[in-house]
TIVEX-618219 format. One line per field, with one value per atom (N, C-alpha, C): residue number from 1; residue in one letter; atom name; x, y, z. Coordinates in Angstrom, 3 decimals, always signed. Layout:
BEGIN
roke	[NUM, ...]
logu	[a, ...]
senu	[CA, ...]
px	[X, ...]
py	[Y, ...]
pz	[Z, ...]
END
This chain:
BEGIN
roke	[1, 1, 1, 2, 2, 2, 3, 3, 3, 4, 4, 4, 5, 5, 5, 6, 6, 6, 7, 7, 7, 8, 8, 8, 9, 9, 9, 10, 10, 10, 11, 11, 11, 12, 12, 12, 13, 13, 13, 14, 14, 14, 15, 15, 15, 16, 16, 16, 17, 17, 17, 18, 18, 18, 19, 19, 19, 20, 20, 20, 21, 21, 21, 22, 22, 22, 23, 23, 23, 24, 24, 24, 25, 25, 25, 26, 26, 26, 27, 27, 27, 28, 28, 28, 29, 29, 29, 30, 30, 30, 31, 31, 31, 32, 32, 32, 33, 33, 33, 34, 34, 34, 35, 35, 35, 36, 36, 36, 37, 37, 37, 38, 38, 38, 39, 39, 39, 40, 40, 40, 41, 41, 41, 42, 42, 42, 43, 43, 43, 44, 44, 44, 45, 45, 45, 46, 46, 46, 47, 47, 47, 48, 48, 48, 49, 49, 49, 50, 50, 50, 51, 51, 51, 52, 52, 52, 53, 53, 53, 54, 54, 54, 55, 55, 55, 56, 56, 56, 57, 57, 57, 58, 58, 58, 59, 59, 59, 60, 60, 60, 61, 61, 61, 62, 62, 62, 63, 63, 63, 64, 64, 64, 65, 65, 65, 66, 66, 66, 67, 67, 67, 68, 68, 68, 69, 69, 69, 70, 70, 70, 71, 71, 71, 72, 72, 72, 73, 73, 73, 74, 74, 74, 75, 75, 75, 76, 76, 76, 77, 77, 77, 78, 78, 78, 79, 79, 79, 80, 80, 80, 81, 81, 81, 82, 82, 82, 83, 83, 83, 84, 84, 84, 85, 85, 85, 86, 86, 86, 87, 87, 87, 88, 88, 88, 89, 89, 89, 90, 90, 90, 91, 91, 91, 92, 92, 92, 93, 93, 93, 94, 94, 94, 95, 95, 95, 96, 96, 96, 97, 97, 97, 98, 98, 98, 99, 99, 99, 100, 100, 100, 101, 101, 101, 102, 102, 102, 103, 103, 103, 104, 104, 104, 105, 105, 105, 106, 106, 106, 107, 107, 107, 108, 108, 108, 109, 109, 109, 110, 110, 110, 111, 111, 111, 112, 112, 112, 113, 113, 113, 114, 114, 114, 115, 115, 115, 116, 116, 116, 117, 117, 117, 118, 118, 118, 119, 119, 119, 120, 120, 120, 121, 121, 121, 122, 122, 122, 123, 123, 123, 124, 124, 124, 125, 125, 125, 126, 126, 126, 127, 127, 127, 128, 128, 128, 129, 129, 129, 130, 130, 130, 131, 131, 131, 132, 132, 132, 133, 133, 133, 134, 134, 134, 135, 135, 135, 136, 136, 136, 137, 137, 137, 138, 138, 138, 139, 139, 139, 140, 140, 140, 141, 141, 141, 142, 142, 142, 143, 143, 143, 144, 144, 144, 145, 145, 145, 146, 146, 146, 147, 147, 147, 148, 148, 148, 149, 149, 149, 150, 150, 150, 151, 151, 151, 152, 152, 152, 153, 153, 153, 154, 154, 154, 155, 155, 155, 156, 156, 156, 157, 157, 157, 158, 158, 158, 159, 159, 159, 160, 160, 160, 161, 161, 161, 162, 162, 162, 163, 163, 163, 164, 164, 164, 165, 165, 165, 166, 166, 166, 167, 167, 167, 168, 168, 168, 169, 169, 169, 170, 170, 170]
logu	[m, m, m, g, g, g, i, i, i, f, f, f, p, p, p, h, h, h, p, p, p, d, d, d, a, a, a, p, p, p, h, h, h, e, e, e, a, a, a, q, q, q, r, r, r, p, p, p, l, l, l, p, p, p, c, c, c, g, g, g, v, v, v, l, l, l, t, t, t, i, i, i, s, s, s, d, d, d, t, t, t, r, r, r, t, t, t, p, p, p, e, e, e, t, t, t, d, d, d, a, a, a, s, s, s, g, g, g, q, q, q, f, f, f, l, l, l, k, k, k, e, e, e, c, c, c, l, l, l, s, s, s, e, e, e, a, a, a, g, g, g, h, h, h, q, q, q, i, i, i, l, l, l, n, n, n, y, y, y, c, c, c, i, i, i, l, l, l, p, p, p, d, d, d, e, e, e, p, p, p, v, v, v, q, q, q, i, i, i, e, e, e, s, s, s, y, y, y, l, l, l, r, r, r, q, q, q, i, i, i, a, a, a, e, e, e, e, e, e, s, s, s, k, k, k, v, v, v, e, e, e, a, a, a, i, i, i, l, l, l, c, c, c, s, s, s, g, g, g, g, g, g, t, t, t, g, g, g, i, i, i, a, a, a, h, h, h, r, r, r, d, d, d, v, v, v, t, t, t, y, y, y, d, d, d, v, v, v, v, v, v, s, s, s, q, q, q, l, l, l, l, l, l, d, d, d, q, q, q, e, e, e, l, l, l, p, p, p, g, g, g, f, f, f, g, g, g, e, e, e, i, i, i, f, f, f, r, r, r, m, m, m, l, l, l, s, s, s, y, y, y, q, q, q, e, e, e, i, i, i, g, g, g, a, a, a, r, r, r, a, a, a, i, i, i, a, a, a, s, s, s, r, r, r, a, a, a, i, i, i, a, a, a, g, g, g, t, t, t, y, y, y, r, r, r, n, n, n, s, s, s, l, l, l, i, i, i, f, f, f, a, a, a, l, l, l, p, p, p, g, g, g, s, s, s, a, a, a, n, n, n, a, a, a, v, v, v, k, k, k, l, l, l, a, a, a, m, m, m, q, q, q, k, k, k, l, l, l, i, i, i, l, l, l, p, p, p, e, e, e, l, l, l, r, r, r, h, h, h, l, l, l, t, t, t, r, r, r, i, i, i, l, l, l, g, g, g, s, s, s]
senu	[N, CA, C, N, CA, C, N, CA, C, N, CA, C, N, CA, C, N, CA, C, N, CA, C, N, CA, C, N, CA, C, N, CA, C, N, CA, C, N, CA, C, N, CA, C, N, CA, C, N, CA, C, N, CA, C, N, CA, C, N, CA, C, N, CA, C, N, CA, C, N, CA, C, N, CA, C, N, CA, C, N, CA, C, N, CA, C, N, CA, C, N, CA, C, N, CA, C, N, CA, C, N, CA, C, N, CA, C, N, CA, C, N, CA, C, N, CA, C, N, CA, C, N, CA, C, N, CA, C, N, CA, C, N, CA, C, N, CA, C, N, CA, C, N, CA, C, N, CA, C, N, CA, C, N, CA, C, N, CA, C, N, CA, C, N, CA, C, N, CA, C, N, CA, C, N, CA, C, N, CA, C, N, CA, C, N, CA, C, N, CA, C, N, CA, C, N, CA, C, N, CA, C, N, CA, C, N, CA, C, N, CA, C, N, CA, C, N, CA, C, N, CA, C, N, CA, C, N, CA, C, N, CA, C, N, CA, C, N, CA, C, N, CA, C, N, CA, C, N, CA, C, N, CA, C, N, CA, C, N, CA, C, N, CA, C, N, CA, C, N, CA, C, N, CA, C, N, CA, C, N, CA, C, N, CA, C, N, CA, C, N, CA, C, N, CA, C, N, CA, C, N, CA, C, N, CA, C, N, CA, C, N, CA, C, N, CA, C, N, CA, C, N, CA, C, N, CA, C, N, CA, C, N, CA, C, N, CA, C, N, CA, C, N, CA, C, N, CA, C, N, CA, C, N, CA, C, N, CA, C, N, CA, C, N, CA, C, N, CA, C, N, CA, C, N, CA, C, N, CA, C, N, CA, C, N, CA, C, N, CA, C, N, CA, C, N, CA, C, N, CA, C, N, CA, C, N, CA, C, N, CA, C, N, CA, C, N, CA, C, N, CA, C, N, CA, C, N, CA, C, N, CA, C, N, CA, C, N, CA, C, N, CA, C, N, CA, C, N, CA, C, N, CA, C, N, CA, C, N, CA, C, N, CA, C, N, CA, C, N, CA, C, N, CA, C, N, CA, C, N, CA, C, N, CA, C, N, CA, C, N, CA, C, N, CA, C, N, CA, C, N, CA, C, N, CA, C, N, CA, C, N, CA, C, N, CA, C, N, CA, C, N, CA, C, N, CA, C, N, CA, C, N, CA, C, N, CA, C, N, CA, C, N, CA, C, N, CA, C, N, CA, C, N, CA, C, N, CA, C, N, CA, C, N, CA, C, N, CA, C, N, CA, C, N, CA, C, N, CA, C, N, CA, C, N, CA, C, N, CA, C, N, CA, C]
px	[+3.965, +3.922, +5.307, +5.378, +6.645, +7.256, +8.327, +9.031, +8.148, +7.383, +6.552, +5.103, +4.372, +2.940, +2.246, +1.076, +0.315, +0.120, +0.268, +0.171, -1.165, -2.214, -3.514, -3.821, -2.793, -3.004, -3.634, -4.517, -5.248, -4.361, -3.217, -2.377, -1.828, -1.572, -1.088, -2.214, -3.385, -4.506, -4.925, -4.615, -5.035, -4.061, -2.833, -1.805, -1.874, -2.179, -2.153, -0.715, -0.452, +0.884, +0.933, +1.967, +2.127, +2.615, +1.882, +2.165, +2.283, +2.962, +3.036, +2.552, +1.924, +1.446, +2.048, +2.662, +3.301, +2.820, +2.277, +1.903, +2.957, +3.470, +4.461, +3.790, +3.603, +2.907, +3.153, +3.293, +3.420, +2.059, +0.991, -0.329, -1.378, -1.185, -2.212, -2.260, -3.457, -3.690, -4.399, -4.529, -5.273, -6.691, -7.299, -8.663, -8.693, -7.619, -7.608, -6.754, -6.226, -5.330, -6.129, -6.780, -7.607, -6.783, -5.584, -4.753, -4.297, -3.833, -3.413, -4.564, -5.721, -6.895, -7.297, -7.223, -7.550, -6.577, -5.290, -4.303, -4.619, -4.903, -5.220, -6.474, -7.501, -8.744, -8.530, -7.823, -7.562, -6.794, -5.748, -4.939, -5.762, -6.541, -7.384, -8.422, -9.069, -10.079, -9.469, -8.195, -7.504, -6.981, -7.238, -6.860, -5.492, -4.899, -3.560, -3.652, -2.561, -2.491, -1.768, -2.298, -1.629, -0.907, +0.407, +1.187, +1.609, +1.760, +2.214, +1.450, +1.108, +0.552, +1.104, +1.618, +2.234, +2.121, +2.023, +2.116, +3.369, +4.249, +5.487, +5.580, +6.250, +6.469, +7.485, +7.563, +8.508, +9.927, +10.431, +11.771, +12.565, +13.600, +14.324, +14.840, +15.410, +15.980, +14.881, +13.737, +12.634, +12.069, +11.931, +11.387, +12.326, +13.602, +14.564, +14.620, +14.661, +14.724, +13.502, +12.333, +11.106, +11.083, +11.450, +11.458, +12.447, +13.616, +14.595, +14.045, +13.461, +12.953, +11.860, +10.862, +9.779, +10.198, +11.119, +11.603, +12.427, +13.168, +14.060, +13.389, +12.520, +11.944, +10.550, +9.746, +8.359, +8.157, +9.143, +9.050, +7.899, +7.641, +6.634, +7.189, +6.306, +6.710, +6.477, +5.640, +5.382, +5.128, +5.742, +5.549, +5.028, +3.859, +3.242, +3.257, +3.933, +4.079, +3.256, +2.639, +1.958, +2.435, +2.664, +3.062, +4.534, +4.859, +6.245, +6.970, +6.229, +6.898, +6.876, +6.462, +6.437, +7.772, +7.732, +8.965, +9.023, +8.079, +8.123, +9.332, +9.745, +10.924, +10.825, +9.662, +9.493, +9.244, +9.128, +8.880, +10.192, +10.401, +11.676, +11.547, +10.329, +10.137, +10.942, +10.873, +11.625, +13.106, +13.649, +15.083, +15.482, +14.667, +14.963, +14.831, +13.700, +13.445, +14.443, +14.749, +15.662, +17.054, +17.485, +18.790, +18.762, +17.604, +17.464, +17.338, +16.780, +16.454, +17.690, +17.524, +18.529, +18.383, +17.124, +16.816, +15.624, +15.710, +14.576, +13.739, +12.447, +11.535, +11.138, +11.975, +11.711, +10.378, +9.927, +8.659, +7.484, +7.559, +6.456, +6.260, +7.317, +7.203, +6.836, +7.418, +7.139, +5.669, +5.163, +3.761, +2.813, +3.171, +2.318, +2.175, +3.280, +3.212, +2.428, +2.549, +1.783, +0.274, -0.086, -1.501, -1.991, -1.145, -1.502, -1.710, -0.855, -0.976, -2.345, -2.828, -4.138, -5.261, -5.033, -6.053, -5.866, -4.607, -4.387, -3.547, -3.119, -2.347, -0.894, -0.309, +1.117, +1.567, +0.667, +1.049, +1.701, +1.490, +2.072, +3.600, +4.222, +5.686, +6.274, +5.468, +5.964, +5.987, +5.465, +5.441, +6.780, +7.267, +8.479, +8.143, +6.990, +6.608, +7.696, +7.981, +9.068, +8.724, +9.290, +9.122, +10.400, +10.573, +11.734, +11.778, +12.939, +13.097, +14.103, +13.846, +14.765, +14.654, +15.759, +15.806, +14.625, +14.399, +13.323, +11.925, +11.786, +10.466, +10.325, +9.109, +8.815, +8.477, +8.942, +8.562, +7.969, +6.781, +6.123, +5.973, +6.475, +6.325, +5.394, +4.226, +3.160, +2.917, +2.312, +1.905, +0.884, +0.659, -0.300, -1.739, -1.961, -3.314, -4.085, -5.313, -6.146, -6.405, -6.585, -6.808, -5.583, -4.395, -3.163, -2.977, -3.272, -3.150, -4.126, -5.334, -6.349, -5.892, -5.383, -4.884, -3.774, -2.792, -1.658, -2.109, -2.991, -3.439, -4.221, -5.182, -6.057, -5.364, -4.518, -3.931, -2.582, -1.823, -0.457, -0.162, -0.435, +0.038, -0.764, -2.069, -2.851, -2.778, -2.809, -2.714, -1.387, -0.324, +0.998, +1.639, +1.023, +1.667, +2.079, +1.182, +1.529, +2.612, +2.485, +3.465, +4.856, +4.939, +6.230, +6.845, +6.029, +6.586, +7.027, +6.325, +6.737, +8.080, +8.241, +9.525, +10.633, +10.371, +11.364, +11.771, +10.830, +11.111, +11.761, +11.883, +12.449, +13.919]
py	[+14.623, +13.785, +13.211, +11.946, +11.275, +11.702, +11.045, +11.328, +11.026, +9.951, +9.527, +9.902, +10.297, +10.514, +9.187, +9.257, +8.053, +7.233, +5.892, +5.064, +5.154, +5.587, +5.694, +7.111, +7.952, +9.317, +9.252, +10.184, +10.117, +9.955, +10.649, +10.532, +9.117, +8.429, +7.055, +6.100, +6.350, +5.450, +5.434, +6.469, +6.553, +5.913, +5.748, +5.299, +3.794, +3.368, +1.933, +1.438, +0.289, -0.288, -1.357, -1.343, -2.409, -3.676, -4.773, -6.005, -7.198, -8.211, -9.488, -10.585, -11.605, -12.750, -14.005, -14.823, -16.054, -17.207, -18.221, -19.447, -20.495, -21.135, -22.181, -23.500, -24.334, -25.597, -26.513, -27.789, -28.781, -29.214, -28.837, -29.357, -28.291, -27.075, -26.049, -25.581, -25.215, -24.601, -23.282, -22.399, -21.156, -21.415, -22.517, -22.832, -23.343, -23.972, -24.544, -23.744, -22.631, -21.816, -20.843, -21.377, -20.536, -19.467, -19.809, -18.835, -17.708, -18.044, -17.021, -16.122, -16.721, -15.926, -15.004, -15.514, -14.688, -13.518, -13.784, -12.697, -11.627, -12.040, -11.078, -10.273, -10.948, -10.256, -9.246, -9.665, -8.761, -7.528, -7.754, -6.627, -5.696, -6.251, -5.427, -4.645, -5.323, -4.650, -3.528, -3.648, -2.603, -1.495, -1.630, -0.581, -0.751, -1.922, -2.151, -2.765, -2.693, -3.230, -4.573, -5.546, -6.836, -6.807, -6.667, -6.619, -8.002, -8.929, -10.272, -11.294, -12.400, -13.552, -14.792, -15.720, -16.907, -18.063, -19.266, -20.484, -21.207, -21.504, -22.218, -23.492, -24.510, -25.719, -25.444, -26.359, -26.243, -26.542, -25.675, -25.812, -24.548, -24.651, -23.474, -22.549, -23.092, -22.250, -21.426, -22.043, -21.319, -20.233, -20.546, -19.569, -18.376, -18.643, -17.546, -16.703, -17.335, -16.609, -15.709, -16.238, -15.458, -14.268, -14.501, -13.403, -12.315, -12.712, -11.724, -10.935, -11.639, -10.993, -9.978, -10.368, -9.406, -8.263, -8.510, -7.413, -6.423, -6.898, -6.029, -5.417, -6.156, -5.681, -5.081, -5.617, -5.182, -3.986, -3.693, -2.572, -2.743, -3.989, -4.217, -3.740, -3.315, -2.883, -3.963, -4.947, -6.049, -7.315, -8.406, -9.710, -10.629, -11.194, -12.079, -13.496, -14.379, -15.777, -16.651, -17.680, -18.660, -20.052, -20.860, -22.243, -22.480, -23.685, -24.105, -23.622, -23.228, -22.717, -23.705, -24.922, -25.936, -26.661, -27.884, -28.646, -29.908, -30.080, -31.239, -31.123, -32.234, -32.281, -31.287, -31.122, -30.233, -28.776, -28.467, -27.092, -26.305, -25.543, -24.839, -23.319, -22.802, -21.356, -20.604, -21.047, -20.371, -20.322, -21.439, -21.522, -20.533, -20.445, -19.526, -18.080, -17.757, -16.369, -15.896, -16.721, -16.285, -15.965, -16.674, -16.405, -15.166, -14.826, -13.700, -12.359, -12.367, -11.120, -10.270, -8.964, -8.001, -7.755, -7.677, -7.487, -8.363, -9.068, -9.853, -9.017, -9.251, -8.667, -9.802, -10.112, -11.274, -11.191, -9.983, -9.833, -10.403, -10.385, -10.937, -12.422, -13.202, -14.636, -14.939, -14.188, -14.409, -14.152, -13.019, -12.675, -13.590, -13.928, -14.835, -16.174, -16.729, -18.006, -17.876, -16.740, -16.526, -16.510, -15.763, -15.712, -17.081, -17.788, -19.134, -20.075, -19.955, -20.794, -20.615, -19.375, -19.105, -19.792, -20.077, -20.719, -22.231, -22.684, -24.106, -24.827, -24.119, -24.742, -24.966, -25.986, -26.241, -26.530, -26.868, -27.091, -25.857, -24.716, -23.469, -23.511, -24.370, -24.416, -24.908, -25.567, -26.082, -25.014, -23.839, -22.770, -22.044, -21.870, -21.081, -19.819, -19.222, -17.964, -16.926, -16.111, -15.137, -13.914, -12.782, -11.559, -10.744, -9.882, -9.006, -8.172, -7.604, -6.725, -7.318, -7.034, -7.405, -6.341, -5.626, -4.611, -3.635, -3.063, -2.091, -2.653, -3.958, -4.607, -5.376, -5.478, -6.346, -7.727, -8.751, -10.117, -10.767, -11.335, -12.095, -13.528, -14.492, -15.904, -16.528, -16.939, -17.441, -18.919, -19.606, -20.981, -21.027, -22.202, -22.358, -22.448, -22.686, -22.807, -21.498, -21.618, -20.421, -19.736, -20.491, -19.892, -19.121, -19.669, -18.988, -17.701, -17.752, -16.562, -15.490, -15.895, -14.945, -14.287, -15.085, -14.576, -13.554, -13.914, -13.020, -11.725, -11.826, -10.623, -9.697, -10.257, -9.430, -8.845, -9.627, -9.195, -8.502, -8.815, -8.294, -7.503, -8.065, -7.466, -6.226, -6.369, -5.206, -4.028, -4.258, -3.106, -2.343, -2.985, -2.341, -2.180, -2.674, -2.710, -1.333, -0.370, +0.973, +1.615, +1.433, +1.994, +1.410, +0.105, -0.539, -0.118, -0.035, +0.362, +1.811, +2.645, +4.046, +4.161, +3.425, +3.441, +2.911, +1.850, +1.236, +2.196, +3.007, +3.951, +5.237, +5.430, +6.672, +6.819]
pz	[+22.840, +21.655, +21.407, +20.982, +20.732, +19.409, +19.057, +17.805, +16.606, +16.686, +15.556, +15.819, +14.783, +14.976, +15.260, +15.810, +16.118, +14.842, +14.928, +13.729, +13.011, +13.698, +13.050, +12.578, +12.511, +12.022, +10.630, +10.293, +9.031, +7.794, +7.735, +6.540, +6.380, +7.479, +7.399, +7.058, +7.600, +7.381, +5.914, +5.171, +3.775, +2.807, +3.191, +2.249, +2.021, +0.785, +0.502, +0.392, +0.951, +0.893, -0.198, -1.020, -2.006, -1.304, -1.464, -0.737, -1.681, -1.181, -1.860, -0.930, -1.505, -0.740, -1.361, -0.520, -0.973, -0.109, -0.759, -0.062, -0.384, +0.649, +0.473, +0.830, -0.193, +0.007, -1.178, -0.900, -1.957, -2.487, -1.792, -2.155, -2.491, -2.076, -2.283, -3.741, -4.149, -5.453, -5.189, -6.192, -5.944, -5.415, -5.795, -5.351, -3.909, -3.446, -2.093, -1.113, -1.548, -0.717, +0.146, +1.175, +2.052, +2.754, +3.202, +3.918, +3.002, +1.819, +0.855, +0.449, +0.215, -0.148, +0.997, +2.222, +3.385, +3.500, +3.311, +3.372, +2.337, +1.115, +0.055, +0.388, +0.884, +1.239, +2.364, +3.405, +4.544, +4.102, +3.329, +2.867, +1.986, +1.084, +0.200, +0.999, +1.947, +2.767, +3.604, +3.953, +4.712, +3.791, +2.490, +1.549, +0.919, +1.053, +0.497, -0.897, -1.628, -2.986, -2.957, -3.675, -3.815, -5.161, -5.121, -6.357, -6.828, -5.894, -6.227, -5.401, -6.045, -5.344, -6.032, -5.238, -5.813, -4.827, -5.382, -4.579, -5.044, -4.102, -4.408, -3.564, -4.083, -3.280, -2.177, -1.241, -0.122, -0.612, -1.459, -2.030, -1.705, -0.864, -0.385, -1.484, -2.544, -3.603, -4.285, -4.546, -5.183, -4.278, -3.007, -2.052, -1.932, -1.738, -1.603, -2.870, -4.009, -5.276, -5.457, -5.154, -5.299, -4.339, -3.077, -2.105, -2.510, -2.956, -3.420, -4.608, -5.540, -6.752, -6.437, -5.649, -5.424, -4.515, -3.592, -2.734, -3.544, -4.513, -5.281, -6.508, -7.170, -8.425, -8.280, -7.400, -7.300, -6.399, -5.589, -4.649, -3.662, -3.276, -2.242, -0.907, -0.044, +1.292, +2.327, +1.993, +2.910, +2.103, +2.549, +1.937, +3.021, +2.796, +3.773, +3.227, +3.946, +3.538, +4.472, +3.914, +4.767, +4.385, +5.402, +5.199, +5.429, +5.841, +5.978, +7.214, +8.264, +9.471, +10.626, +10.359, +11.409, +11.499, +12.021, +12.211, +11.360, +10.445, +9.551, +8.627, +8.089, +7.227, +6.066, +5.469, +4.311, +4.715, +5.986, +6.446, +6.435, +5.363, +5.172, +5.179, +5.295, +5.194, +6.247, +7.489, +8.544, +8.207, +7.773, +7.478, +6.384, +5.340, +4.239, +4.696, +5.310, +5.702, +6.753, +7.739, +8.800, +8.257, +7.223, +6.619, +5.726, +5.212, +4.293, +5.022, +6.214, +6.913, +7.222, +7.020, +7.466, +8.964, +9.426, +10.847, +11.184, +12.286, +12.747, +13.714, +13.709, +14.700, +15.647, +16.639, +17.484, +18.224, +18.515, +19.217, +18.448, +17.130, +16.340, +16.648, +16.508, +16.764, +18.203, +19.118, +20.537, +20.862, +20.406, +20.704, +19.938, +18.692, +17.932, +18.657, +19.146, +19.856, +21.169, +21.839, +23.065, +22.749, +21.707, +21.314, +20.838, +20.114, +19.650, +20.824, +21.823, +23.010, +23.662, +23.676, +24.265, +23.483, +22.205, +21.379, +21.255, +21.097, +20.807, +21.859, +22.881, +23.945, +23.558, +24.153, +24.025, +22.588, +21.691, +20.289, +19.676, +20.265, +19.751, +19.730, +20.521, +20.542, +19.226, +18.399, +17.115, +16.025, +16.311, +15.314, +15.253, +14.040, +13.839, +13.042, +13.356, +12.719, +12.989, +11.980, +12.088, +11.245, +11.620, +10.828, +10.925, +9.951, +9.955, +8.694, +8.446, +7.289, +6.312, +5.036, +3.973, +2.888, +2.636, +1.581, +1.658, +2.811, +3.024, +2.828, +2.928, +2.929, +4.236, +4.694, +5.829, +5.290, +5.962, +5.613, +6.853, +6.679, +7.736, +7.244, +7.990, +7.658, +8.689, +8.221, +9.081, +8.827, +9.790, +9.528, +8.386, +7.857, +6.771, +7.233, +8.492, +9.034, +8.870, +8.360, +8.184, +9.520, +10.587, +11.905, +12.374, +12.129, +12.527, +11.732, +10.454, +9.602, +10.069, +10.365, +10.849, +12.151, +13.070, +14.346, +14.123, +13.315, +13.062, +12.396, +11.427, +10.715, +11.633, +12.357, +13.184, +14.408, +15.045, +16.314, +16.173, +15.115, +15.033, +13.764, +12.622, +11.376, +10.983, +10.813, +10.378, +11.350, +12.666, +13.570, +13.470, +13.010, +13.014, +11.637, +10.585, +9.274, +8.762, +8.777, +8.290, +9.163, +10.445, +11.380, +11.115, +10.980, +10.746, +9.415, +8.375, +7.068, +7.095, +7.839, +7.935, +8.648, +9.736, +10.452, +9.565, +8.849, +7.974, +6.863, +6.393, +5.319, +5.767, +7.088, +7.618, +7.278]
END
């Protein structure tokens, strides 16, 4: 047996994680935010708590301020962001998150783009999805596409979320 117990050990599988969901979009509303709603549903179905949900415009100062606030005040263990990870002029999420991170998890973006390539082909190169740690919280910045969010949640985030937060809390 390794240093860490298996990530699906019963004691880990039972622990709900406090999470935040942030949609970054100039146009989405709570009624049209399919990606944010999907993130909340997935996390809830996996037994996690949604402590924060917000939609913010593609404004770097607002995004950074909100991420700092919920990581420091809400004691969330994971913050899942959707939107703003492309290369359009208003896509600033990557820029904000990459500057905020204490540690980047480069494998997340690499594997996400590989999986995306299998679904959408070469368009996957335009994704600047990123993940890492900030003040003992995990931050995942995902594209705004509902399909991309579904892919990331099912293949990468949900299978490893408890394991990653446990390691981070060690």
